[in-house]
C-alpha positions as CSV (number, residue, x, y, z in Angstrom):
1,X,49.6,-35.0,43.5
2,X,47.1,-37.7,42.7
3,X,48.0,-41.0,41.3
4,X,46.8,-41.8,37.7
5,X,43.6,-43.7,37.7
6,X,43.6,-47.2,36.3
7,X,40.9,-47.8,33.6
8,X,37.9,-49.8,34.7
9,X,37.7,-51.5,31.4
10,X,40.1,-53.7,29.5
11,X,42.9,-51.9,27.7
12,X,42.1,-50.4,24.3
13,X,45.0,-52.3,22.6
14,X,48.5,-53.4,22.9
15,X,52.0,-52.4,21.7
16,X,53.2,-54.3,18.6
17,X,56.3,-54.0,16.4
18,X,56.3,-53.7,12.7
19,X,58.7,-55.4,10.3
20,X,61.3,-52.6,10.8
21,X,61.1,-52.9,14.6
22,X,59.2,-49.7,15.2
23,X,56.6,-49.8,18.0
24,X,53.0,-49.3,16.9
25,X,49.7,-49.6,18.7
26,X,47.3,-52.4,17.8
27,X,43.7,-51.6,18.7
28,X,41.5,-54.3,20.3
29,X,38.6,-55.0,17.9
30,X,37.1,-58.2,19.4
31,X,38.1,-60.4,22.3
32,X,41.6,-61.6,21.3
33,X,41.8,-59.9,17.9
34,X,43.8,-56.7,17.2
35,X,44.1,-54.3,14.3
36,X,46.3,-51.4,13.5
37,X,43.3,-49.5,12.0
38,X,40.8,-47.6,14.2
39,X,37.4,-46.3,13.2
40,X,36.7,-42.6,13.6
41,X,33.9,-43.0,16.2
42,X,36.2,-44.9,18.5
43,X,39.0,-42.4,18.2
44,X,36.6,-39.5,18.9
45,X,35.3,-41.3,22.0
46,X,38.8,-41.8,23.3
47,X,39.7,-38.2,22.7
48,X,36.6,-37.0,24.5
49,X,37.2,-39.3,27.5
50,X,40.8,-38.1,27.7
51,X,39.7,-34.4,27.6
52,X,37.2,-35.0,30.4
53,X,39.9,-36.7,32.5
54,X,42.3,-33.8,32.0
55,X,39.6,-31.2,32.7
56,X,38.5,-32.9,36.0
57,X,42.1,-33.6,37.2
58,X,43.8,-30.2,36.8
59,X,42.6,-27.2,38.7
60,X,42.1,-24.1,36.5
61,X,43.1,-20.6,37.3
62,X,39.5,-19.6,38.0
63,X,39.1,-22.4,40.5
64,X,42.1,-21.3,42.6
65,X,41.4,-17.6,42.2
66,X,44.8,-16.9,40.7
67,X,45.4,-15.5,37.3
68,X,48.7,-17.0,36.0
69,X,48.9,-14.3,33.3
70,X,48.5,-11.3,35.6
71,X,51.6,-9.4,36.6
72,X,49.8,-7.4,39.3
73,X,50.2,-10.0,42.0
74,X,53.9,-10.6,41.3
75,X,56.5,-8.8,43.5
76,X,58.4,-6.1,41.8
77,X,62.1,-6.8,41.6
78,X,64.4,-4.0,42.7
79,X,65.9,-2.2,39.8
80,X,69.6,-2.9,39.2
81,X,71.7,0.0,38.3
82,X,72.8,-0.4,34.7
83,X,76.5,-0.9,34.3
84,X,78.0,2.1,32.5
85,X,79.0,1.2,29.0
86,X,82.5,1.8,27.9
87,X,83.0,4.7,25.6
88,X,85.1,4.7,22.5
89,X,87.8,6.6,24.3
90,X,87.9,4.0,27.1
91,X,88.3,1.3,24.5
92,X,91.1,3.2,22.8
93,X,92.9,3.7,26.1
94,X,92.5,0.0,26.9
95,X,93.9,-0.9,23.5
96,X,97.0,1.3,24.1
97,X,97.5,-0.3,27.5
98,X,97.5,-3.8,26.0
99,X,99.9,-2.7,23.3
100,X,102.3,-1.2,25.9
101,X,102.1,-4.4,28.0
102,X,102.8,-6.6,25.0
103,X,105.7,-4.5,23.9
104,X,107.2,-4.5,27.5
105,X,106.8,-8.3,27.7
106,X,108.4,-8.7,24.2
107,X,111.4,-6.6,25.2
108,X,111.8,-8.5,28.4
109,X,111.7,-11.9,26.5
110,X,114.3,-10.7,24.1
111,X,116.8,-9.7,26.8
C-alpha cells in the first residue's frame, strides 16, 4: 500500500473553532489571511484534483483483469443439507414431554 502524497504547495487552509467549539475549516485567501467562505472556482478545482488523485492511486477492475461483480470466478460452496423442519405433530409431542417433566418435578418437590 502506498503512502499518501504530501502536497507540493502550501495547505489550503487551517482548522479553526467557532464560538460553540465546533471545528471548521478556514480557507487560505492570501498569505496569512483566512476566511470560512470559499469561491466556487476554487472548490471545483479542489474536487477535480482529488478525483484525479483517487483515479490514479486505485487500480480499477479492468486494470487487474478481475470483475468484482462477476460470480463466475468464485468457487461454488458445497450445498449444506437443509435441516428438516419440525412438524406440528413433533411440536405437540415436545409440548407433552415438557408438561410431563414439569408435573413429575412438581410432584417430587411436594413430597
